[in-house]
mmJSON file of the N, C-alpha and C atoms, coordinates in Angstrom:
{"data_MODEL":{"atom_site":{
"group_PDB":["ATOM","ATOM","ATOM","ATOM","ATOM","ATOM","ATOM","ATOM","ATOM","ATOM","ATOM","ATOM","ATOM","ATOM","ATOM","ATOM","ATOM","ATOM","ATOM","ATOM","ATOM","ATOM","ATOM","ATOM","ATOM","ATOM","ATOM","ATOM","ATOM","ATOM","ATOM","ATOM","ATOM","ATOM","ATOM","ATOM","ATOM","ATOM","ATOM","ATOM","ATOM","ATOM","ATOM","ATOM","ATOM","ATOM","ATOM","ATOM","ATOM","ATOM","ATOM","ATOM","ATOM","ATOM","ATOM","ATOM","ATOM","ATOM","ATOM","ATOM","ATOM","ATOM","ATOM","ATOM","ATOM","ATOM","ATOM","ATOM","ATOM","ATOM","ATOM","ATOM","ATOM","ATOM","ATOM","ATOM","ATOM","ATOM","ATOM","ATOM","ATOM","ATOM","ATOM","ATOM","ATOM","ATOM","ATOM","ATOM","ATOM","ATOM","ATOM","ATOM","ATOM","ATOM","ATOM","ATOM","ATOM","ATOM","ATOM","ATOM","ATOM","ATOM","ATOM","ATOM","ATOM","ATOM","ATOM","ATOM","ATOM","ATOM","ATOM","ATOM","ATOM","ATOM","ATOM","ATOM","ATOM","ATOM","ATOM","ATOM","ATOM","ATOM","ATOM","ATOM","ATOM","ATOM","ATOM","ATOM","ATOM","ATOM","ATOM","ATOM","ATOM","ATOM","ATOM","ATOM","ATOM","ATOM","ATOM","ATOM","ATOM","ATOM","ATOM","ATOM","ATOM","ATOM","ATOM","ATOM","ATOM","ATOM","ATOM","ATOM","ATOM","ATOM","ATOM","ATOM","ATOM","ATOM","ATOM","ATOM","ATOM","ATOM","ATOM","ATOM","ATOM","ATOM","ATOM","ATOM","ATOM","ATOM","ATOM","ATOM","ATOM","ATOM","ATOM","ATOM","ATOM","ATOM","ATOM","ATOM","ATOM","ATOM","ATOM","ATOM","ATOM","ATOM","ATOM","ATOM","ATOM","ATOM","ATOM","ATOM","ATOM","ATOM","ATOM","ATOM","ATOM","ATOM","ATOM","ATOM","ATOM","ATOM","ATOM","ATOM","ATOM","ATOM","ATOM","ATOM","ATOM","ATOM","ATOM","ATOM","ATOM","ATOM","ATOM","ATOM","ATOM","ATOM","ATOM","ATOM","ATOM","ATOM","ATOM","ATOM","ATOM","ATOM","ATOM","ATOM"],
"id":[1,2,3,4,5,6,7,8,9,10,11,12,13,14,15,16,17,18,19,20,21,22,23,24,25,26,27,28,29,30,31,32,33,34,35,36,37,38,39,40,41,42,43,44,45,46,47,48,49,50,51,52,53,54,55,56,57,58,59,60,61,62,63,64,65,66,67,68,69,70,71,72,73,74,75,76,77,78,79,80,81,82,83,84,85,86,87,88,89,90,91,92,93,94,95,96,97,98,99,100,101,102,103,104,105,106,107,108,109,110,111,112,113,114,115,116,117,118,119,120,121,122,123,124,125,126,127,128,129,130,131,132,133,134,135,136,137,138,139,140,141,142,143,144,145,146,147,148,149,150,151,152,153,154,155,156,157,158,159,160,161,162,163,164,165,166,167,168,169,170,171,172,173,174,175,176,177,178,179,180,181,182,183,184,185,186,187,188,189,190,191,192,193,194,195,196,197,198,199,200,201,202,203,204,205,206,207,208,209,210,211,212,213,214,215,216,217,218,219,220,221,222,223,224,225,226,227,228],
"type_symbol":["N","C","C","N","C","C","N","C","C","N","C","C","N","C","C","N","C","C","N","C","C","N","C","C","N","C","C","N","C","C","N","C","C","N","C","C","N","C","C","N","C","C","N","C","C","N","C","C","N","C","C","N","C","C","N","C","C","N","C","C","N","C","C","N","C","C","N","C","C","N","C","C","N","C","C","N","C","C","N","C","C","N","C","C","N","C","C","N","C","C","N","C","C","N","C","C","N","C","C","N","C","C","N","C","C","N","C","C","N","C","C","N","C","C","N","C","C","N","C","C","N","C","C","N","C","C","N","C","C","N","C","C","N","C","C","N","C","C","N","C","C","N","C","C","N","C","C","N","C","C","N","C","C","N","C","C","N","C","C","N","C","C","N","C","C","N","C","C","N","C","C","N","C","C","N","C","C","N","C","C","N","C","C","N","C","C","N","C","C","N","C","C","N","C","C","N","C","C","N","C","C","N","C","C","N","C","C","N","C","C","N","C","C","N","C","C","N","C","C","N","C","C","N","C","C","N","C","C"],
"label_atom_id":["N","CA","C","N","CA","C","N","CA","C","N","CA","C","N","CA","C","N","CA","C","N","CA","C","N","CA","C","N","CA","C","N","CA","C","N","CA","C","N","CA","C","N","CA","C","N","CA","C","N","CA","C","N","CA","C","N","CA","C","N","CA","C","N","CA","C","N","CA","C","N","CA","C","N","CA","C","N","CA","C","N","CA","C","N","CA","C","N","CA","C","N","CA","C","N","CA","C","N","CA","C","N","CA","C","N","CA","C","N","CA","C","N","CA","C","N","CA","C","N","CA","C","N","CA","C","N","CA","C","N","CA","C","N","CA","C","N","CA","C","N","CA","C","N","CA","C","N","CA","C","N","CA","C","N","CA","C","N","CA","C","N","CA","C","N","CA","C","N","CA","C","N","CA","C","N","CA","C","N","CA","C","N","CA","C","N","CA","C","N","CA","C","N","CA","C","N","CA","C","N","CA","C","N","CA","C","N","CA","C","N","CA","C","N","CA","C","N","CA","C","N","CA","C","N","CA","C","N","CA","C","N","CA","C","N","CA","C","N","CA","C","N","CA","C","N","CA","C","N","CA","C","N","CA","C","N","CA","C","N","CA","C","N","CA","C"],
"label_alt_id":[null,null,null,null,null,null,null,null,null,null,null,null,null,null,null,null,null,null,null,null,null,null,null,null,null,null,null,null,null,null,null,null,null,null,null,null,null,null,null,null,null,null,null,null,null,null,null,null,null,null,null,null,null,null,null,null,null,null,null,null,null,null,null,null,null,null,null,null,null,null,null,null,null,null,null,null,null,null,null,null,null,null,null,null,null,null,null,null,null,null,null,null,null,null,null,null,null,null,null,null,null,null,null,null,null,null,null,null,null,null,null,null,null,null,null,null,null,null,null,null,null,null,null,null,null,null,null,null,null,null,null,null,null,null,null,null,null,null,null,null,null,null,null,null,null,null,null,null,null,null,null,null,null,null,null,null,null,null,null,null,null,null,null,null,null,null,null,null,null,null,null,null,null,null,null,null,null,null,null,null,null,null,null,null,null,null,null,null,null,null,null,null,null,null,null,null,null,null,null,null,null,null,null,null,null,null,null,null,null,null,null,null,null,null,null,null,null,null,null,null,null,null,null,null,null,null,null,null],
"label_comp_id":["MET","MET","MET","VAL","VAL","VAL","LYS","LYS","LYS","LEU","LEU","LEU","THR","THR","THR","ALA","ALA","ALA","ARG","ARG","ARG","VAL","VAL","VAL","ILE","ILE","ILE","VAL","VAL","VAL","THR","THR","THR","PRO","PRO","PRO","LYS","LYS","LYS","PRO","PRO","PRO","VAL","VAL","VAL","VAL","VAL","VAL","ASN","ASN","ASN","ASP","ASP","ASP","PRO","PRO","PRO","GLN","GLN","GLN","GLY","GLY","GLY","LEU","LEU","LEU","THR","THR","THR","VAL","VAL","VAL","LYS","LYS","LYS","GLY","GLY","GLY","VAL","VAL","VAL","LEU","LEU","LEU","HIS","HIS","HIS","ARG","ARG","ARG","LEU","LEU","LEU","GLY","GLY","GLY","PHE","PHE","PHE","GLU","GLU","GLU","ASP","ASP","ASP","VAL","VAL","VAL","ALA","ALA","ALA","GLU","GLU","GLU","VAL","VAL","VAL","ARG","ARG","ARG","VAL","VAL","VAL","GLY","GLY","GLY","LYS","LYS","LYS","TYR","TYR","TYR","ILE","ILE","ILE","GLU","GLU","GLU","VAL","VAL","VAL","LYS","LYS","LYS","LEU","LEU","LEU","GLU","GLU","GLU","ALA","ALA","ALA","GLU","GLU","GLU","ASP","ASP","ASP","GLU","GLU","GLU","ALA","ALA","ALA","ALA","ALA","ALA","GLY","GLY","GLY","ARG","ARG","ARG","ARG","ARG","ARG","GLN","GLN","GLN","ALA","ALA","ALA","SER","SER","SER","GLU","GLU","GLU","GLN","GLN","GLN","VAL","VAL","VAL","ARG","ARG","ARG","GLU","GLU","GLU","LEU","LEU","LEU","LEU","LEU","LEU","SER","SER","SER","HIS","HIS","HIS","THR","THR","THR","ALA","ALA","ALA","ILE","ILE","ILE","GLN","GLN","GLN","GLY","GLY","GLY"],
"label_asym_id":["A","A","A","A","A","A","A","A","A","A","A","A","A","A","A","A","A","A","A","A","A","A","A","A","A","A","A","A","A","A","A","A","A","A","A","A","A","A","A","A","A","A","A","A","A","A","A","A","A","A","A","A","A","A","A","A","A","A","A","A","A","A","A","A","A","A","A","A","A","A","A","A","A","A","A","A","A","A","A","A","A","A","A","A","A","A","A","A","A","A","A","A","A","A","A","A","A","A","A","A","A","A","A","A","A","A","A","A","A","A","A","A","A","A","A","A","A","A","A","A","A","A","A","A","A","A","A","A","A","A","A","A","A","A","A","A","A","A","A","A","A","A","A","A","A","A","A","A","A","A","A","A","A","A","A","A","A","A","A","A","A","A","A","A","A","A","A","A","A","A","A","A","A","A","A","A","A","A","A","A","A","A","A","A","A","A","A","A","A","A","A","A","A","A","A","A","A","A","A","A","A","A","A","A","A","A","A","A","A","A","A","A","A","A","A","A","A","A","A","A","A","A","A","A","A","A","A","A"],
"label_entity_id":["1","1","1","1","1","1","1","1","1","1","1","1","1","1","1","1","1","1","1","1","1","1","1","1","1","1","1","1","1","1","1","1","1","1","1","1","1","1","1","1","1","1","1","1","1","1","1","1","1","1","1","1","1","1","1","1","1","1","1","1","1","1","1","1","1","1","1","1","1","1","1","1","1","1","1","1","1","1","1","1","1","1","1","1","1","1","1","1","1","1","1","1","1","1","1","1","1","1","1","1","1","1","1","1","1","1","1","1","1","1","1","1","1","1","1","1","1","1","1","1","1","1","1","1","1","1","1","1","1","1","1","1","1","1","1","1","1","1","1","1","1","1","1","1","1","1","1","1","1","1","1","1","1","1","1","1","1","1","1","1","1","1","1","1","1","1","1","1","1","1","1","1","1","1","1","1","1","1","1","1","1","1","1","1","1","1","1","1","1","1","1","1","1","1","1","1","1","1","1","1","1","1","1","1","1","1","1","1","1","1","1","1","1","1","1","1","1","1","1","1","1","1","1","1","1","1","1","1"],
"label_seq_id":[1,1,1,2,2,2,3,3,3,4,4,4,5,5,5,6,6,6,7,7,7,8,8,8,9,9,9,10,10,10,11,11,11,12,12,12,13,13,13,14,14,14,15,15,15,16,16,16,17,17,17,18,18,18,19,19,19,20,20,20,21,21,21,22,22,22,23,23,23,24,24,24,25,25,25,26,26,26,27,27,27,28,28,28,29,29,29,30,30,30,31,31,31,32,32,32,33,33,33,34,34,34,35,35,35,36,36,36,37,37,37,38,38,38,39,39,39,40,40,40,41,41,41,42,42,42,43,43,43,44,44,44,45,45,45,46,46,46,47,47,47,48,48,48,49,49,49,50,50,50,51,51,51,52,52,52,53,53,53,54,54,54,55,55,55,56,56,56,57,57,57,58,58,58,59,59,59,60,60,60,61,61,61,62,62,62,63,63,63,64,64,64,65,65,65,66,66,66,67,67,67,68,68,68,69,69,69,70,70,70,71,71,71,72,72,72,73,73,73,74,74,74,75,75,75,76,76,76],
"pdbx_PDB_ins_code":[null,null,null,null,null,null,null,null,null,null,null,null,null,null,null,null,null,null,null,null,null,null,null,null,null,null,null,null,null,null,null,null,null,null,null,null,null,null,null,null,null,null,null,null,null,null,null,null,null,null,null,null,null,null,null,null,null,null,null,null,null,null,null,null,null,null,null,null,null,null,null,null,null,null,null,null,null,null,null,null,null,null,null,null,null,null,null,null,null,null,null,null,null,null,null,null,null,null,null,null,null,null,null,null,null,null,null,null,null,null,null,null,null,null,null,null,null,null,null,null,null,null,null,null,null,null,null,null,null,null,null,null,null,null,null,null,null,null,null,null,null,null,null,null,null,null,null,null,null,null,null,null,null,null,null,null,null,null,null,null,null,null,null,null,null,null,null,null,null,null,null,null,null,null,null,null,null,null,null,null,null,null,null,null,null,null,null,null,null,null,null,null,null,null,null,null,null,null,null,null,null,null,null,null,null,null,null,null,null,null,null,null,null,null,null,null,null,null,null,null,null,null,null,null,null,null,null,null],
"Cartn_x":[0.819,0.016,0.904,0.436,1.074,0.066,0.62,-0.152,0.018,-1.034,-0.958,-1.846,-1.439,-2.299,-2.701,-4.018,-4.57,-4.928,-4.384,-4.685,-5.521,-6.776,-7.745,-8.07,-8.001,-8.387,-9.604,-10.769,-11.989,-12.37,-12.557,-12.927,-14.124,-14.941,-16.002,-15.472,-16.212,-15.85,-15.856,-15.099,-15.074,-16.482,-17.365,-18.697,-19.599,-19.341,-20.156,-19.864,-20.913,-20.787,-20.154,-19.232,-18.55,-18.681,-19.738,-19.98,-18.9,-18.395,-17.352,-16.107,-15.764,-14.613,-14.832,-16.024,-16.332,-16.158,-16.606,-16.472,-15.069,-14.253,-12.853,-12.153,-12.49,-11.894,-12.241,-13.493,-13.904,-13.186,-13.033,-12.284,-10.8,-10.235,-8.865,-8.719,-9.657,-9.603,-9.767,-10.642,-10.814,-9.594,-8.8,-7.61,-6.439,-6.71,-5.643,-5.016,-5.441,-4.866,-5.61,-5.537,-6.319,-5.796,-4.664,-4.176,-4.788,-5.591,-6.281,-7.338,-7.225,-8.184,-9.345,-9.016,-10.085,-9.671,-10.672,-10.496,-11.54,-11.076,-11.97,-11.798,-12.873,-12.794,-13.229,-12.41,-12.77,-12.518,-12.2,-11.937,-10.755,-9.998,-8.79,-9.129,-8.952,-9.367,-8.092,-7.784,-6.743,-7.407,-7.106,-7.669,-6.491,-6.324,-5.313,-5.89,-5.241,-5.811,-4.715,-5.106,-4.189,-4.628,-3.687,-3.997,-2.878,-3.169,-2.127,-0.876,-1.056,0.108,-0.376,0.586,0.298,-0.778,-0.745,-1.738,-3.087,-3.252,-4.553,-5.078,-4.09,-4.431,-4.928,-4.323,-4.777,-6.197,-6.426,-7.778,-8.802,-8.55,-9.429,-9.632,-8.631,-8.857,-9.661,-9.457,-10.251,-11.718,-11.974,-13.384,-14.0,-13.324,-13.831,-14.207,-13.316,-13.6,-14.856,-14.964,-16.129,-17.478,-17.392,-18.61,-19.059,-18.08,-18.514,-17.97,-16.701,-16.02,-16.247,-16.731,-17.013,-18.345,-18.972,-20.18,-19.697,-19.599,-18.887,-19.681,-20.944,-21.558,-21.158,-20.703,-20.29,-18.861,-18.189,-16.823,-15.925,-14.649,-13.714,-12.525],
"Cartn_y":[-1.185,-0.004,1.291,2.224,3.591,4.591,5.648,6.769,7.894,8.443,9.486,10.647,11.786,13.019,13.473,13.48,14.007,15.448,16.326,17.759,18.043,18.584,18.783,20.307,20.838,22.209,22.226,22.752,22.727,24.215,24.499,25.901,25.761,26.877,26.874,26.706,26.006,25.906,27.281,27.574,28.912,29.387,28.555,29.016,29.269,29.003,29.219,30.586,31.267,32.593,32.387,33.219,33.172,34.51,34.667,35.973,36.3,35.31,35.607,36.116,35.547,35.955,37.397,37.729,39.087,40.109,39.683,40.596,40.846,39.798,39.86,40.795,40.543,41.345,42.818,43.147,44.488,45.177,44.406,45.036,45.24,44.365,44.505,45.756,45.904,47.161,48.422,48.386,49.575,49.829,48.872,49.032,49.437,49.583,50.034,48.98,47.758,46.673,46.47,47.538,47.537,46.479,45.927,44.922,43.506,43.372,42.078,41.874,40.826,40.592,39.7,38.733,37.707,37.1,36.803,36.065,34.953,33.782,32.596,32.137,31.969,31.513,30.071,29.304,27.847,27.339,26.108,25.525,24.573,24.446,23.584,22.52,21.241,20.159,19.204,18.8,17.797,16.526,15.401,14.171,13.217,12.726,11.87,10.41,9.511,8.152,7.095,5.944,4.756,3.89,3.424,2.555,1.576,0.491,-0.474,0.018,1.03,1.623,2.969,3.725,5.099,5.097,4.145,4.146,3.87,2.975,2.72,3.955,4.653,5.947,6.952,7.086,8.047,7.733,6.42,5.948,6.322,6.062,6.361,7.809,8.683,10.123,10.547,10.11,10.564,10.157,9.043,8.568,9.434,9.776,10.615,11.988,12.546,13.832,13.798,12.805,12.69,12.482,11.651,11.266,12.333,13.068,13.858,15.296,15.476,16.746,17.873,17.421,18.485,18.183,19.226,19.167,19.235,18.111,18.049,18.865,19.188,19.959,21.428,21.916,23.393,23.565,22.504,22.655,21.711,22.198,21.339,21.101],
"Cartn_z":[-0.033,-0.002,-0.002,-0.722,-0.784,-0.316,0.356,0.737,-0.244,-0.75,-1.783,-1.32,-1.907,-1.777,-3.134,-3.362,-4.604,-4.413,-5.326,-5.276,-6.453,-6.164,-7.172,-7.269,-8.504,-8.628,-9.492,-9.071,-9.865,-10.115,-11.406,-11.861,-12.778,-12.926,-13.829,-15.249,-16.085,-17.54,-18.14,-19.211,-19.824,-20.254,-20.688,-21.071,-19.976,-18.754,-17.543,-16.921,-16.642,-15.97,-14.591,-14.199,-12.933,-12.149,-11.452,-10.753,-9.744,-9.106,-8.058,-8.858,-9.956,-10.701,-11.181,-11.696,-12.134,-11.025,-9.768,-8.647,-8.315,-8.23,-7.927,-8.975,-10.274,-11.353,-11.165,-10.808,-10.592,-9.504,-8.407,-7.255,-7.571,-8.302,-8.665,-9.578,-10.509,-11.336,-10.496,-9.498,-8.668,-7.861,-7.538,-6.807,-7.732,-8.969,-9.884,-10.706,-10.664,-11.354,-12.664,-13.541,-14.776,-15.797,-15.588,-16.505,-16.345,-15.349,-15.109,-16.117,-16.974,-18.096,-17.678,-16.85,-16.48,-15.129,-14.351,-13.131,-13.055,-12.681,-12.509,-11.087,-10.305,-8.976,-8.927,-8.217,-8.102,-6.716,-6.618,-5.313,-5.36,-4.301,-4.274,-3.16,-3.517,-2.672,-2.543,-1.314,-1.132,-0.498,-1.118,-0.628,-0.325,0.908,1.204,1.122,0.468,0.271,0.281,0.439,0.361,-0.833,-1.556,-2.745,-2.875,-3.65,-3.925,-4.57,-5.515,-6.06,-6.686,-7.223,-7.686,-8.737,-9.704,-10.71,-10.253,-9.244,-8.553,-7.927,-7.222,-6.519,-7.465,-8.646,-9.562,-10.127,-10.368,-10.761,-9.745,-8.448,-7.342,-7.315,-7.374,-7.276,-8.437,-9.637,-10.832,-10.616,-10.088,-9.888,-8.814,-7.76,-6.708,-7.242,-8.098,-8.618,-9.523,-10.384,-11.232,-10.5,-9.442,-8.673,-7.68,-7.129,-5.997,-6.003,-6.296,-6.071,-7.028,-8.219,-9.224,-9.978,-10.393,-11.163,-12.627,-13.244,-14.562,-15.702,-15.473,-16.491,-16.552,-15.364,-15.325,-14.858,-14.344,-13.9,-14.566,-14.743,-15.402,-14.521],
"occupancy":[1.0,1.0,1.0,1.0,1.0,1.0,1.0,1.0,1.0,1.0,1.0,1.0,1.0,1.0,1.0,1.0,1.0,1.0,1.0,1.0,1.0,1.0,1.0,1.0,1.0,1.0,1.0,1.0,1.0,1.0,1.0,1.0,1.0,1.0,1.0,1.0,1.0,1.0,1.0,1.0,1.0,1.0,1.0,1.0,1.0,1.0,1.0,1.0,1.0,1.0,1.0,1.0,1.0,1.0,1.0,1.0,1.0,1.0,1.0,1.0,1.0,1.0,1.0,1.0,1.0,1.0,1.0,1.0,1.0,1.0,1.0,1.0,1.0,1.0,1.0,1.0,1.0,1.0,1.0,1.0,1.0,1.0,1.0,1.0,1.0,1.0,1.0,1.0,1.0,1.0,1.0,1.0,1.0,1.0,1.0,1.0,1.0,1.0,1.0,1.0,1.0,1.0,1.0,1.0,1.0,1.0,1.0,1.0,1.0,1.0,1.0,1.0,1.0,1.0,1.0,1.0,1.0,1.0,1.0,1.0,1.0,1.0,1.0,1.0,1.0,1.0,1.0,1.0,1.0,1.0,1.0,1.0,1.0,1.0,1.0,1.0,1.0,1.0,1.0,1.0,1.0,1.0,1.0,1.0,1.0,1.0,1.0,1.0,1.0,1.0,1.0,1.0,1.0,1.0,1.0,1.0,1.0,1.0,1.0,1.0,1.0,1.0,1.0,1.0,1.0,1.0,1.0,1.0,1.0,1.0,1.0,1.0,1.0,1.0,1.0,1.0,1.0,1.0,1.0,1.0,1.0,1.0,1.0,1.0,1.0,1.0,1.0,1.0,1.0,1.0,1.0,1.0,1.0,1.0,1.0,1.0,1.0,1.0,1.0,1.0,1.0,1.0,1.0,1.0,1.0,1.0,1.0,1.0,1.0,1.0,1.0,1.0,1.0,1.0,1.0,1.0,1.0,1.0,1.0,1.0,1.0,1.0,1.0,1.0,1.0,1.0,1.0,1.0],
"B_iso_or_equiv":[0.0,0.0,0.0,0.0,0.0,0.0,0.0,0.0,0.0,0.0,0.0,0.0,0.0,0.0,0.0,0.0,0.0,0.0,0.0,0.0,0.0,0.0,0.0,0.0,0.0,0.0,0.0,0.0,0.0,0.0,0.0,0.0,0.0,0.0,0.0,0.0,0.0,0.0,0.0,0.0,0.0,0.0,0.0,0.0,0.0,0.0,0.0,0.0,0.0,0.0,0.0,0.0,0.0,0.0,0.0,0.0,0.0,0.0,0.0,0.0,0.0,0.0,0.0,0.0,0.0,0.0,0.0,0.0,0.0,0.0,0.0,0.0,0.0,0.0,0.0,0.0,0.0,0.0,0.0,0.0,0.0,0.0,0.0,0.0,0.0,0.0,0.0,0.0,0.0,0.0,0.0,0.0,0.0,0.0,0.0,0.0,0.0,0.0,0.0,0.0,0.0,0.0,0.0,0.0,0.0,0.0,0.0,0.0,0.0,0.0,0.0,0.0,0.0,0.0,0.0,0.0,0.0,0.0,0.0,0.0,0.0,0.0,0.0,0.0,0.0,0.0,0.0,0.0,0.0,0.0,0.0,0.0,0.0,0.0,0.0,0.0,0.0,0.0,0.0,0.0,0.0,0.0,0.0,0.0,0.0,0.0,0.0,0.0,0.0,0.0,0.0,0.0,0.0,0.0,0.0,0.0,0.0,0.0,0.0,0.0,0.0,0.0,0.0,0.0,0.0,0.0,0.0,0.0,0.0,0.0,0.0,0.0,0.0,0.0,0.0,0.0,0.0,0.0,0.0,0.0,0.0,0.0,0.0,0.0,0.0,0.0,0.0,0.0,0.0,0.0,0.0,0.0,0.0,0.0,0.0,0.0,0.0,0.0,0.0,0.0,0.0,0.0,0.0,0.0,0.0,0.0,0.0,0.0,0.0,0.0,0.0,0.0,0.0,0.0,0.0,0.0,0.0,0.0,0.0,0.0,0.0,0.0,0.0,0.0,0.0,0.0,0.0,0.0],
"pdbx_formal_charge":[null,null,null,null,null,null,null,null,null,null,null,null,null,null,null,null,null,null,null,null,null,null,null,null,null,null,null,null,null,null,null,null,null,null,null,null,null,null,null,null,null,null,null,null,null,null,null,null,null,null,null,null,null,null,null,null,null,null,null,null,null,null,null,null,null,null,null,null,null,null,null,null,null,null,null,null,null,null,null,null,null,null,null,null,null,null,null,null,null,null,null,null,null,null,null,null,null,null,null,null,null,null,null,null,null,null,null,null,null,null,null,null,null,null,null,null,null,null,null,null,null,null,null,null,null,null,null,null,null,null,null,null,null,null,null,null,null,null,null,null,null,null,null,null,null,null,null,null,null,null,null,null,null,null,null,null,null,null,null,null,null,null,null,null,null,null,null,null,null,null,null,null,null,null,null,null,null,null,null,null,null,null,null,null,null,null,null,null,null,null,null,null,null,null,null,null,null,null,null,null,null,null,null,null,null,null,null,null,null,null,null,null,null,null,null,null,null,null,null,null,null,null,null,null,null,null,null,null],
"auth_seq_id":[1,1,1,2,2,2,3,3,3,4,4,4,5,5,5,6,6,6,7,7,7,8,8,8,9,9,9,10,10,10,11,11,11,12,12,12,13,13,13,14,14,14,15,15,15,16,16,16,17,17,17,18,18,18,19,19,19,20,20,20,21,21,21,22,22,22,23,23,23,24,24,24,25,25,25,26,26,26,27,27,27,28,28,28,29,29,29,30,30,30,31,31,31,32,32,32,33,33,33,34,34,34,35,35,35,36,36,36,37,37,37,38,38,38,39,39,39,40,40,40,41,41,41,42,42,42,43,43,43,44,44,44,45,45,45,46,46,46,47,47,47,48,48,48,49,49,49,50,50,50,51,51,51,52,52,52,53,53,53,54,54,54,55,55,55,56,56,56,57,57,57,58,58,58,59,59,59,60,60,60,61,61,61,62,62,62,63,63,63,64,64,64,65,65,65,66,66,66,67,67,67,68,68,68,69,69,69,70,70,70,71,71,71,72,72,72,73,73,73,74,74,74,75,75,75,76,76,76],
"auth_comp_id":["MET","MET","MET","VAL","VAL","VAL","LYS","LYS","LYS","LEU","LEU","LEU","THR","THR","THR","ALA","ALA","ALA","ARG","ARG","ARG","VAL","VAL","VAL","ILE","ILE","ILE","VAL","VAL","VAL","THR","THR","THR","PRO","PRO","PRO","LYS","LYS","LYS","PRO","PRO","PRO","VAL","VAL","VAL","VAL","VAL","VAL","ASN","ASN","ASN","ASP","ASP","ASP","PRO","PRO","PRO","GLN","GLN","GLN","GLY","GLY","GLY","LEU","LEU","LEU","THR","THR","THR","VAL","VAL","VAL","LYS","LYS","LYS","GLY","GLY","GLY","VAL","VAL","VAL","LEU","LEU","LEU","HIS","HIS","HIS","ARG","ARG","ARG","LEU","LEU","LEU","GLY","GLY","GLY","PHE","PHE","PHE","GLU","GLU","GLU","ASP","ASP","ASP","VAL","VAL","VAL","ALA","ALA","ALA","GLU","GLU","GLU","VAL","VAL","VAL","ARG","ARG","ARG","VAL","VAL","VAL","GLY","GLY","GLY","LYS","LYS","LYS","TYR","TYR","TYR","ILE","ILE","ILE","GLU","GLU","GLU","VAL","VAL","VAL","LYS","LYS","LYS","LEU","LEU","LEU","GLU","GLU","GLU","ALA","ALA","ALA","GLU","GLU","GLU","ASP","ASP","ASP","GLU","GLU","GLU","ALA","ALA","ALA","ALA","ALA","ALA","GLY","GLY","GLY","ARG","ARG","ARG","ARG","ARG","ARG","GLN","GLN","GLN","ALA","ALA","ALA","SER","SER","SER","GLU","GLU","GLU","GLN","GLN","GLN","VAL","VAL","VAL","ARG","ARG","ARG","GLU","GLU","GLU","LEU","LEU","LEU","LEU","LEU","LEU","SER","SER","SER","HIS","HIS","HIS","THR","THR","THR","ALA","ALA","ALA","ILE","ILE","ILE","GLN","GLN","GLN","GLY","GLY","GLY"],
"auth_asym_id":["A","A","A","A","A","A","A","A","A","A","A","A","A","A","A","A","A","A","A","A","A","A","A","A","A","A","A","A","A","A","A","A","A","A","A","A","A","A","A","A","A","A","A","A","A","A","A","A","A","A","A","A","A","A","A","A","A","A","A","A","A","A","A","A","A","A","A","A","A","A","A","A","A","A","A","A","A","A","A","A","A","A","A","A","A","A","A","A","A","A","A","A","A","A","A","A","A","A","A","A","A","A","A","A","A","A","A","A","A","A","A","A","A","A","A","A","A","A","A","A","A","A","A","A","A","A","A","A","A","A","A","A","A","A","A","A","A","A","A","A","A","A","A","A","A","A","A","A","A","A","A","A","A","A","A","A","A","A","A","A","A","A","A","A","A","A","A","A","A","A","A","A","A","A","A","A","A","A","A","A","A","A","A","A","A","A","A","A","A","A","A","A","A","A","A","A","A","A","A","A","A","A","A","A","A","A","A","A","A","A","A","A","A","A","A","A","A","A","A","A","A","A","A","A","A","A","A","A"],
"auth_atom_id":["N","CA","C","N","CA","C","N","CA","C","N","CA","C","N","CA","C","N","CA","C","N","CA","C","N","CA","C","N","CA","C","N","CA","C","N","CA","C","N","CA","C","N","CA","C","N","CA","C","N","CA","C","N","CA","C","N","CA","C","N","CA","C","N","CA","C","N","CA","C","N","CA","C","N","CA","C","N","CA","C","N","CA","C","N","CA","C","N","CA","C","N","CA","C","N","CA","C","N","CA","C","N","CA","C","N","CA","C","N","CA","C","N","CA","C","N","CA","C","N","CA","C","N","CA","C","N","CA","C","N","CA","C","N","CA","C","N","CA","C","N","CA","C","N","CA","C","N","CA","C","N","CA","C","N","CA","C","N","CA","C","N","CA","C","N","CA","C","N","CA","C","N","CA","C","N","CA","C","N","CA","C","N","CA","C","N","CA","C","N","CA","C","N","CA","C","N","CA","C","N","CA","C","N","CA","C","N","CA","C","N","CA","C","N","CA","C","N","CA","C","N","CA","C","N","CA","C","N","CA","C","N","CA","C","N","CA","C","N","CA","C","N","CA","C","N","CA","C","N","CA","C","N","CA","C","N","CA","C","N","CA","C","N","CA","C"],
"pdbx_PDB_model_num":[1,1,1,1,1,1,1,1,1,1,1,1,1,1,1,1,1,1,1,1,1,1,1,1,1,1,1,1,1,1,1,1,1,1,1,1,1,1,1,1,1,1,1,1,1,1,1,1,1,1,1,1,1,1,1,1,1,1,1,1,1,1,1,1,1,1,1,1,1,1,1,1,1,1,1,1,1,1,1,1,1,1,1,1,1,1,1,1,1,1,1,1,1,1,1,1,1,1,1,1,1,1,1,1,1,1,1,1,1,1,1,1,1,1,1,1,1,1,1,1,1,1,1,1,1,1,1,1,1,1,1,1,1,1,1,1,1,1,1,1,1,1,1,1,1,1,1,1,1,1,1,1,1,1,1,1,1,1,1,1,1,1,1,1,1,1,1,1,1,1,1,1,1,1,1,1,1,1,1,1,1,1,1,1,1,1,1,1,1,1,1,1,1,1,1,1,1,1,1,1,1,1,1,1,1,1,1,1,1,1,1,1,1,1,1,1,1,1,1,1,1,1,1,1,1,1,1,1]
}}}
């Protein structure tokens, strides 16, 4: 058995409206950071797991992301 840490970054797909990102972009512009073209706000998730080997751990992590951690219709 190996212990692994899966690090998952979930963000809205480009075609999905991101109101949080728009808000952050607006605040950055008001603070004088006019060069900011786009902001996307997502989430960062760490999952510690045990698996037979690294390949099995990667398969487990991928399945967990698809099944629970992201809404695949709107997040990538």
